[in-house]
N, C-alpha and C positions, 0 to 999 in steps of 0.2 A: 504493500500500500504506500509505504514511504517512498519507494523508488518510483512508483507511478506518479505520485504528486510532484516529485523532483523533475521527472521528464516533462510533465505538463507545464511546469513552471518555466523550464528552459525553452520549450516550444513557444509559450506566450511571450517570453522576453525577445526571442528572435522575431516573432510576428510583429511585435510593437516596434522593434528597431527597423525592420524592413518595410513597414507601412509607409515610411517617409521616403523610401527609395522611388526613383523614377521607373517607368516600365523598362527602359533600356538596362537599368541596373539589375532589376529582377531577372530579366532574360539572361544577363551576363552571369548571374549566380547559377541559373539552371544549365547554362552551357558549360559551366565549370563545376558541376555538382559534385564531382569526385574530390574536389578540394575542400568541401564543407562537411561539417558534422551532420548527422542524420536529422537532428532537430532543426538545424538551419535550413536544410534542403526542404523539409516538410513545410516549414513556414513560408518559404519562397514559393513552393508549389501551391499552397493555399491562396496566397495573394494573387498569383498568376491566374488561377482559376476564377477568383472573384473579379479580376479585371478583364477576364475573357482573353487573356494572352495565350492560354492553352485551354483545352477542354477537360483533360484528365491526366493522371499520371502516365497513361499510355503514350501521350504525345512526346514524352521525354525519350522514347525509343527512337525518335526520328534522328537522322544523321546530324542535323544541326545542333542537337543537344548531346552528341557523343563526342566530347573533346578528346582527341587522340594524343594531345601533347604530353599527357601524364605518363605515357608509355615510353617516351624517348629519354635516353640518358644524355645529359648535357653537362659540360664542365661548369657552366655558370647557370644555375637554375633560375627560372623566372616563374612568376605566378600572376594571374589576373584576379586572384582572390584578395580582397582588401585585408581580410582577417589573416591569411597566411603571409601576405606581404609584410604586415606590421610585425608578425612573429619572427619572420626571417631576418628582417632588418634589425630587430631588437637583439637577436642572437649574435649577429655579426658584430654589432657595435659593442656588445658586452665583451666579446673576445678582444676587440681592439682596445677597449678600456683596460683590460687585464694586462695587456702588453706593456702598459706604462709602469707596472709594479716592479719587474725585474731590475731595471736600471736604478730605481729609487732604493730598492733593497740593497743593491750593490753599493750605492753611494753611502748608505748608513754603515754597511760593513767596513768600508774603507775609512769611514770616520772613526770607527772604533780602533782601527789600526794606525790612525794618525795621518792618513793621506787626505788632506783637506782639498787639494786640487781635484782629485778623483771623486771625492764626495760631491763637490759642487757640480762636476760634469755629469755624474750619474743621476743625481736628483734633478738637475736642470733638464736633462734629456727626457726623463720620465714625465716631469710636469709639462714640458713642451709638447710631448706626444699626446698626453691626456687632453690638454687644452685644444690642440688641433683637431683631435677626434670629436670632441664636443662641438667645435665650430663646424666641422664637416657635417655632422648630423643635423645641426640646427639650420645651417644655411643651405646645405645641399649643393655647394659650389665645388665642382671637380678640381678647380685650381688649387684647393687646399691639399690635394694629394701630392703636389710637387714637394713641399717641405716635409711631408710624411715619408715619402720615398727617399728624400735627402737624408733624413734621420736613419732610415733603414740602411742605406749605403754606408753612412759614417759608422754606425754601430757594427755592421758586418765587417768593414775594413779594419776597425780597431780590434775587434775580437779575433779576427784572422791573424793579425800581427802578434797578438799575445799567444795564440795557439802555436804560431810558427816559432816563437822563441823557445818553446819547450823541446827538449831533445831526450828521447825520441818524440816525434809529433804524435799527439793523442788523436787517433783516427776517430774515435767515438765522439770527442768534443767537436771535431770538424763536421761530422755527420749531423749532430744535433744542431749546430749553427746553421747548416744549409737547410735542414728541414724547417727550422724556425723562420728563416728568411723567406723561404718559399711559401709557407703558410701565411705569414704576415702579408706578403705581396698579393697572394690569392684573395684574401679577405678584403684588402683595400680595393682591388680591381672589382670584386663582386659588389662591394658597397657602392662603387661608382656606377656600375651597370644598373643596380636596383634604383638608385637615386634618379638616373636618367630615364628609366623605364617604369615609372609608377603606373599602377592601374588607374583607369580613368576616374574611379570613384574616390581616389585618395586626394585630399585637398593639400 
């Protein structure tokens, strides 16, 4: 009984939210129904029937409502679902925020060892990265990626030199550095693509 009430509550919430959507937005949800929760889909179907956009659930079997893009594997995923768009962007930027912590932690560790210059450098890089990521998310301007990639290149070069000073060279450290740089670059590029290709319903 409790689960049934919870499902009905969610369905009502989606129905109330989608009631303010335009016909085009409702049809967009139905065309990308696989990207949505069952309650969200049901609410959109109910509204579409009420507005006579479709006659019944059976209309969703038509080719125009069978979006095949979900079966394709792509390096940079895209979505026309506003809900999934916000979740994807949120996850990407959380990762980018976390990347500001290692240089800050490094700076404090060097402070404990008495290396003030490296402390300032580490904390400065971490704070600069964090502020630039915040600015990128709020403004959506791809030009902010230039200093972010500049920081990545500087950090990569600096860490590579430190790794190179060790004899013998620690291959594992080098592999971790390369993976970290590739992942950071990937998420920056993905953030840029998502910012430039927002779903029509995203303001």
